[in-house]
N, C-alpha and C positions, 0 to 999 in steps of 0.2 A: 402463817405469820403470827397468828394468835398463839399457837402452840409454842413457838420459839420465844415469843414475848413472855409467856407464863414461865417457861424454863429460866429465862434471865431473871425475872422477878423472884422466882424461887431461890436462885443462887444468892441474890442480894439479901433475901431474908435469912438464908442459912448463914451467910457471913456475919450478919448482925447477931444471930443467936449464939454462935460460937465465939463471938467477941473479936472478930477480925475487923480492924478499922481500914479506912481507905488507903492509908500509907502502907500498911502491911500487904494488902492485896496488890498494890502497885509494885511493891518490891518483888513479890513472888512472881507475878505475871511478867514483869520486866526481865527477870532472870531467865524465865522459860520461853519467852516470846521468840527468840532467835531459833532455838532448837525446834520448838513446836511449829514455827512458821515453815521451816524447811520440810519437816515431816508431813505436815498437813497442807502443803501448798496446792496439791491437786484437789483435795477435799474442799478447800476454801474457794478454788476456782469454780468447782461444780456448784457450791453453795451460792456464790454470787451470780453464776450463770442461771441458776434456778430462779433467783429473785428477779433478774432481768426478764426472763421468759414470762414469769407470772405477771409482772407489771406491764410489759409491752404487749402481751398476748400474741406473740409471734407464732407460737404453736399452742394448740389447745386440744384437749381430749376429743376424739372423734375426727380429727383431721387426717387426710390421706396424704402421706409424704413419701419422699424418696431421699434417703440419707446414706451416702457411701455405697450406692448401688443396691440398697435394701429398701424395698417398697412395702409399705404396710400402713396400718391405722394406729394413730397415737391412742393408746389405751389409758394410761395414767401418766400424770405429770406431777412429780414430787420436787422437793427442794434440792435434791442431789442428782437424780437421774430421771429419765423418761423411758417408759416401756412402749415399744412399737411392736404390734402383733401383725404377722403376715397371714396370707391366705392358707399357708401350710400349718397354721396354728403354732408357729414358732414365735417366741417372744424375745425380742432383742432389748437389752437394757443399755440405753445410750446415755453416757455421762452428759450432763447439761452443758459443759464447756464445749462439747462437739458441735452443738447447735450454733455457737457463736464463732467457732473457728473454721467451720466447713460450709460449703455451698449446699443448701438444702432446697430441694424441690418440693413445694407444697401445692397440691391440686385443689385445695378447699379453703384457702385463706379468705378469699373474697367471694367465691362461688364454688359450688360442688359440680357445676356443669363443665365438662371438658370435651376436647375434640380428640378423636383417635384416628390413626392413619393405617391404611392397608395397601401396601405396594403389590402390584400385579403386572405381569408382562404377557403380551399376546404376540401372535405371529405377524410378520410383516405383510402377509397376505390378507390380513383382517381389514375390515372397514372400520377405521378408528372412530368415526362419528357414531356408528352403530354400537361399538364397544362402550364409548362414553355414556350413551343413553342407557344401555343395558346395565351398566354399573350403578348409575344414579337410580334407575327404577328398582333395582334389586335392593339398594340401601333403603329406599323409601318404604319397601314392603316389610322391613323389619320393625316389629312393634316398639322396640326400645330406642330406635333412632329418632331423634327430634326432627320435626318438619321445619322448625324455625329456631336457629339457622338451618337452612336447607343443606342436605348433603351435596358433595361435589365430587367430580372425577377429573383430574387434570392429567394431561399428557406431559410427562416430565423429562423423558429422555428417549433418544434413539439408541438403544443398546446394541451390543455385538450380536445378540441372538434374538432380541425381542424389542417391541415397542412398549415402553414402560409407562404405566399409569400409576397414580396414587389416589385411592379413595379416601375422602375426608368426611367423617360423620361426627355429629355431636350427640353426646349422651347426657342424661340428667345427673348422673353420679359417677365420680371417678372410680368407685369400687367395681362398677360393672363394665368398664371399658374393655377389659380383656375378654370377658364373656361375650360381649357383643361382637368384637373383632373376630373371635373364633367362629361364631355362628355365621357371620357374614361371609367368611371364606368358604364354608360349605355351600352357602346359597349362591355365591358367585361361580363356584365350580359347577353346580347343577345348571345354572343359567347359561354358562358357556357351552356345556355339553349339549343342551337342548337347542342352541342356536348355531352349532357347528363352529365355534370359535376355539382356536387351538392355543394352548399354553405351550410354547416350544421348549424343547430341551436345549441346553447350551451346545453350541456348535461352532466349528472353525473351518474356514476354507483355506487350503494350502495350495499356493501357486509356486511351482518350481520353474524359474525363468531361465536358468542356465545350469550347465554341469552335466546333464544327461547326454548331450551331444558328444562329449569327450569320451564316454564309456563305450567299450566294444560290446556287441551283442552277447558275446560269451560271458562278459563280466556281469551284464544285467541278469543273465539267466543262472549264474553260478549260485549255489546254496550258500547261505551266510553262516559263519561260525557263531557259536554261542556268545551272546553278549553284544553282537553286531546288529545294527538296525538294518532291515531290508528296505529297498526302495520300491 
């Protein structure tokens, strides 16, 4: 803001030096305002958006955000645009008006602590209470998982092929939630293998209730032509 204030002051001094009075400046700017307004409307929107962001503090450098499906850290915030840097070292230059016109997910506005979710399915032959305890104990054994709030494992669904759980764990910083989730998946895999708990493949049961009785034995035994499904 100081820089733009100095630029404005410099323009005023320049006008005085070259002898332009207020009426002349008003006439020039009035004639150009319509054309310049249309040409620079996006620039002005970004400029005003930057001022609003700076004063409101909605987004700050160091925040971990998700905008338009892109997740990363706010690296720099300027009057026209914001730079968001991802884990892949890719920098996205986001116009400031996008922060005002889009739904933005920020993981660090009030606190950097976040909860991450890990879905997992087990066989219907499993002891679900044993599975729940095993999932919680495995999560607690990870050094980056917070003990308070404590991790949890909820049974969320009876699926077509599995009993579905979701593991809920808290981490101290949003930047490490993906790393912790990946490591926990390996730990859960090893824990299930050690305790004989099966993660089932998707499967379907087919029950044919009628139709076969009408077919003759010769038809059942006849080879199928290409493209025809066999029974």
